N, C-alpha and C positions, 0 to 999 in steps of 0.2 A: 252800437255806441259804447264808448269807453268812458268810465267815470271813476274817480278816486276820491276817497274821503279820509279825513283823519277823525279819530274818535272824538265825539263830543260828550257832554255831560249826560250820564245815564238818567233816565227818567224813572222815578220810583213806581213800583207796582201799586195797585189799589190796596189799601191797608185793611185787611181783614184778619190780621194776625191774632188780635185779641180773641175773636170768636173761635178761631181754630184752636188757639191755646186752651181756652176754657173747655172745649169739647175733648181735647186730649187729656186734660187733667181729670175729666170725669172717669177715665179708666183707672185712676188711682184708687177708686173704691175697691176694685178687685185686689190690688196690692194690700190695702189696709185689712181686708178680710183675710188675706193670706198670712199677714203678720200675726193677726189675732189668733187665727186657728193654729198657727205654728206654736205660739206661746202656750195655748191650752193643751195641745197634744204633747209637747215636751214636759209640761208640768204634770200631766196625767201619767205618762209612760216612764219618765225618768226624773222623779222628784229628788232622788238622792244625788243625782249628778249636778243639777243646777241649784238645789237647796231651797226650792219653793214648791208649793202644792197648788192644785186647782183652787182650793179654798182661799188661797192668798191672792192669786191673780185673777180669779174668776170675776169678782165684782168690778174690778177696774177694767178688765177686758170687755165685759158686757156693756159697761157704760161707754167705753170707747167705740164699740161697734154701733150702738144706738146713736151716738153723736155723729158718727160718720154717715149713717144712713140719712139722718135728718139734714145734715149739711148738703148731701147730694140732692135731696128733694128741694131744698131751698135754692140750690144752684140752678136747677132746671127751671124753676118757676120765677126766680127773681132776676134782677138786673145787675147784681153785683157778683157775677160768677167768679171773676178773678180774685176779688177780695175774700170771698168765702173760701176759695181754695188756698189762698195765702194763710188764712187763719188755720185751716185744717192741717197744713203742712207743719205749723208750729205745734199743733195738738199731736200730730204723729210723733214728732221728736220728743215731746213731753211724755207721751205714753211709753215709748221705748226706754226712755231714761228711768221712768218709774219701775219698769220691769227689770232693768239691768241692776238697779241699786241693791235689791235684796239677793241678787244671784251672783254676787262677787265683784261688783263694780268694774274696774278696768280689766279684771280677770274673768269677767262673765263670759260664758260660752254663747250668750245671746247678743254679743256685740255685733255679730254679722247682720243683725236686723237694721242697724243704722246704715250699713253699706247697701243693703237691699233697697232701703227707702231712698237713699241718695241717688243710686243708679236709676231707679224708677222715675224719680222727679226730673232728673237730668234728661233722660231719654224722651219722656213725655213732654217736657217743656222745651228748654233750649240750654245752651252752654252757660248763658248768664244766670239762668235760674239755678242750675246745678252748682255754680260757684257760690252763689248767694246762700244756698242751702248748706254747702260745705262749711261756710263761715259760721252759720247758726249751730250746726252740729258740733263744730270744734269748741264753740263757746260753752255749750251745754256739757260737753265732755270735760272741759277744764273745770267748770264750776262744780260739777257733781263729784269729781274724783280727786282733783288736785287739792280741793279745800275740804275733803273728807266729809261730804254731806250724805254719804251712803246710808249711815245709820238712821238719820232723820227721815230720809226718803223711805227707807225700809219700814220704819214704824208707821209712816203715813199710809202705806198700802196694806198694813196689817202683817208685815213680816216679822222676823225675830228681832230685828233691830240691833243685832250684835255688831260691834264695830268691825270694820274691815281695815286691815293694815294699809297704811298709805303706801302706794307704789313708789318705786324709785323715780326720780325726775327723768332719768334717761329712758325708762320704760314709757312714761307719759309722752315724752318728746317723740320717741320712735312710733308710738301708736298714732299720734297726731300726724306725723309725717306720712305714715302709711295711709292714714285716712285721706289726706290731701292728695296723695299720689293716685289713689283710686278715683277721687273726685276730679282731679285734673285730667286723667286719661279719659274718663267717661265724658267729661265736658268737651274735651278736644274732639273726640270722635262724634259726639253729638253735633258739634259745630260743623264738622266736615259734612256730615249727612244733611244738616240743615242747609248748608251752602249749596250742595249739589241739588237738593230739592228746589231751592229758590231759583237756582240757575236754570234748571229744567223748566220750571213754571214760567220764568221770564222768557225763555226761548220759545215756549209754546205760545205765550201771549204775543211775542214778536211775530210768529208765523201767522197767527190769527189777524193781527193788525196789518201785516203785509198782504194777506189775502183780500182784506177789505180795501186796502189802498190800490191793489191791482185791479179791482173791479171799477174803480174810479179813473184809472189811467186811460187816456184816450189814444196813445200811440206807443210804439215799441220803445222810443227813447224815454218816455215817462216811466214805463215799466222798469227799465234798467236803473233809473234813478231810485225808484222805490226799492228794488232789490238791493242795491248797494247800501242805501241809507239804513234799511232794516237789518241787513247782515252785520254791518259794522257796529251798529248800536246794540243789537241783541247779544252778540258774542264778544263785544269788547275788543275788537281788532284795532290795531294802530292805524292802518290805512287799507284801502281797497281799490279795486279797479274792475270795470266791466267792459267787455268787448262785445260788440253786436255786429254781425255780418248783415250788411244792407243788400237789397236786391241788385244794386248797381256794382257790387263788388268792393265798395269802399268800407272803411271802418270809421265810425264816428266816435269821438272820445270827449269826455269831459272830466275835469279834475277839480277837486275842492280841497285845496291845501288848508291846513289849520289856521284859523283866524282870518281867512280871506273869503271873498265871494266866489261864485261859480265861474269857472273858466272853461269855455267850450271850444274844442278844437276839432273841426271836421276836416279830416285829411285822408287822402288816398294812401292806404298802406300797401306794402308789398303783397303780391298775390299769395305768397306762401306765409301762413301765420306762424307765430312763435312755436318753437319745437315743443315747449311744455304744454301749450294749448293743444297741439296735434296729439300729444301723448294722452291728454285727458279725454279727447274725443275718441281715441282708439281704445282706451281702457274702459270707457263708459263710467268713469268714476273719478273721485278726487285724486289729485297728485300733489304730494308734499315735497317741496324742495328746500334745501338749506338757503340757497341764494339764486337769483336769476342770472342767466348768462347774458352779458351785454351783446354778444354776437348772435347767439341762437334765439334769444328771447328779447330782441331789441325793443319791441313795442311795450311790453310790460315793464322792462327795465327803465324805459324812458318815463313811464307814468309812476313807477314805484322805485325811484333810485335808491340803491343801497338797501333794498328790502331784505329782511332776514326771516327765515321760517315762513315761507309763502305757501299757501294752499290754493291750488287752481282747480276749479270745478267746471265741468262742461255744461253748457246750456244746449240741450238737445231736445227735440220734440219729434216723436215718431221716427227716430233715427236720423233726423236732419240736424246737422251742426248749425246752431244759430249764433253761438258766441261762447264766452267763458267769463267766469267770475273769479277774480284773484284777490285774496285778502292776506294781509301781513300779520303774522302772529308776533314777530319780534322776539326779543329775549336772547339768551345765550344759546350755544349749540346744544342740541338735544331736547329742546323744549317741544313738546308734542301736544296736539289737541286731543281731548278725550274722544273716544269712539262715538259717544252720544252726541257730542257737538258736531263732529264731522257728518254724522248721519242726518242731524237736523239741518245743518247748513246745506247739505245735498238736497234736502226737501225744499228749502228756500229756492235753490237754483232751479229745481224741477218745476215748481209752481210758476216761477217767472218765465221760464222757457215756454211752458204751455200757454201762458197768457200772451206772450209775443206771437206764438203760432196762431192763437185764436184771433188776435187783433188783425193779423195779416189776412186771415181767411175772411174776416168780416169786411175788411177794406176791399178785398178782391170782389166779394159779393156785391158790395155797394158800387164798386166801379163798373161791374158788369151790368148792374141795374140802371146805371145812369149814362152809360156810353153806348153809342151805336157800334155793334159788333164788327161792321165792315170798315168804317172810316175812323173810328176812335173819337168822333165828335160827340157832343151831347145828343142824347136821343130825344124823341118827340115828347116823352113824359117830362123830362127836365126842361125842355123848351117851353112847354105849357106852364109849368110851375114858375119859371123865371119871368115869363111874360106877364102872368097874372100879378106877380109881386111888383114888377116895374110899372104896370098900369096903375096899381093901387098907390104906389109912391108918387106917380105923376099927378094923380088927383089930389093928393095931400099937399104937394109942394108946388104944383102948377108948372113943373118943369116938363119939357116935351120928351117923348120917347118915340123912336122910329123903328120900323121893321122893313127889312129887305128880304125879298123872296127871289132866289136864284133857281133857274132850271137849265140843265145841260141841253143844248140844242142838238137835235137829231140823235139822241142817245139810242133809240131803238135801232137806228142804222148801224151804230157801232156794235151793238150786240149781234145783230144779224150778220154783219160782215166779218167781224173778228172773233166772235164768241163771247160768252158771258164772263169768262175769266178776264178778258181784255176790258170788258165793260166795268167789271169790279175794280180793275186797276185804275181806270179813268176816274172813277168816283173817289178812290183813295187819294189820287194825286190832286184832284180838284179840292178835296177837303183840306189837304195840307196847305195848298196855296191860299185858300180863304182864311184858314186859321192864322197863317203867318201874316196876312195883311190886316187882320183885325186888331183893335186896341185891347188892352188888358181888361177893360170894363165891359167889352162887348161879348156876346155869347153867340158862337157859331154852332149851328145844330143841323143834323140831317132830319128833314121833315118827313121824308118818305120817298122811295124810288130814287129819281135823279134830282129831287128838289132839296135845296138847302135854304136855311133861314139865318138871318143875323139880326139880333136885337141890339139896338143902339141907344143906351140910356142917355138922357140929357142931350139929345141931338135933334134939332128941328128938321123940317122937310128938306130945305135947301142943302144943309150940310149932309144929310143922309144921302141925297142924290149924288153928291160929290164922292162920298165914301163908297157908295155902291159902284160908281163908275171906276174908281181907282181899283177896287177889289176885282171887278170884272176884267179890267184891262191887264191885271197882273198875270193872267193866264198866258198872254201872248209872250212868245219867246221861251216858254217852258219846253224842254227837250222831249218830254214824254206826253205833252198835250198839244202837239202840233195839229192844227185844224179844229181843235175843240173850242167852242164858244159858249157863252152864257147869255141868257135873257134874264133881265132883272126888273122887278117891280118894287116901288118904294111907297110907303105910306107912313103917316105920323099922327100922333095924338098931340095937340087937339085939332090939327088942321083937317084930317080926313076921317077921324073916328073918335069914339069916346070910350070904348072898351076893347078888350082883347079880341072878341069875336069879330067885331066890325073892322078892327085894325088888320087882322089876318085876311079878311075878305077884300079889303081895299088894296092891300099889297099884292094879293094873288091876282086880282082883277087887272092891276097895272102890269104884272108880269105877262099875262096872256095878251095884253095890248102890245107888248114888245114882240111877242111871238107873231102876232098878226101883221105887225109892221115890218117884218123881215128878219127877226131874231138878231142876236149879237148886239143888243142895245139895252139901255136903261130907261124906264118910263116911270114918271111920278104919277101918283094917283090923282085923278081928277074929281074924286068925291069931295063933298063938302059935309063936314060933320055938323050935327045939330048943336044946340047950345051946350056948353060944357057944364056938367053937373057940379053942384057945390062941393067944396072940399070935405072929405070925410075924416073925422078925427076919431 
């Protein structure tokens, strides 16, 4: 089956972003300890370089570390994880500012701590969090150093409190620009990584949803619809099409243009499939083409007219080509799909192909379980099930149901004279004639040996006799059944029986009456049924 879709509105993923964000922000405790330890180590080993000692920064750093630990404990136990982390990020900036003030202000060699903190927050959070933090850091940077607050802050932490010369405006501007450049680059790459992670998660979710939908699909055509819908939605393709090779050699197609309903087109396609499809089968993998060839790829080009950047994936199961999936990427020349997307899309196609294969195997097993292997008619098990159902319906609705039993006359003579293969051929031909003469609502079955049965729903005894006689007479004139005749017996509920067992017995008895009367005739049952039981609800 072939189907084409245009992309619809993407469905959002289940929103657990806040929980995951809070868990990631928990890793900031390591960054905070790293910043604090760095400050203590630098103050202890190089106090002359930065201008402060451990005695100056120790109390503030100790208080900062204690506060960070308490905040992390509260975050793990409380319900306001994101709020606590937002407050702690402001505390982080305040602590770094307090340390930078007595160590040179804008000329402090510890200014890199702001960049470390910004990068950590951006990578652990997302690009929006990083940009928001960059704005806060810039504000603190301007307030502390542009307005010469270094001396006051230095005295607050116990530093020398000596004034620091105000830096040139150009230096402040360049520092802020450099700060935003780092923040912007980090945020951009954080956004790229976040987008790829979300896309991968969405594609995995789409694969899981498709697998669940495939389990509910009842036929190969439904499977193809599921494959196409999930592929277009999960990967954001403009359009798509699916080809399915049917057992009769035809290709069934369905298209769903944007804004319209489903359009199904079942048509017999040329015996030779599109060249790009054959190439995908031969290479056992996806084929990417800039545009479809109207002559060599006529089927896909008809379904996806003027398509650009098309990916064609084979649908194969155990080496058997079942069809192909084609999706349009669109866009200008050179636009390519990520390798991850192609791999995942190939997994979509493989799962659908295997589902089609399994459905076909199940259908074949069911067919073999319900059909007579020689004649192709319903077997005895199906006959008994249908008869029981029709008898139950007859009791409920008071509508008649009739049964005809046919037996091939002198069948043993055919086997003895012409062989069992000729006898099998006679049975097959008789089955075809009876099936062709029956109504759509009737069930023709092989009861066993050379006996055939026909269930006639909503048919009284008189009408059933006429139907049986017409079906029996249809053998005459058949070129391969010359001299073959049938004996028939007919019975009906409620005239001759009240249940399936007595109905079979009455029809079978009438058939043997035909045998004794000279064969090649139809006999109605002479039994009289007891009173009809009350309707069962």
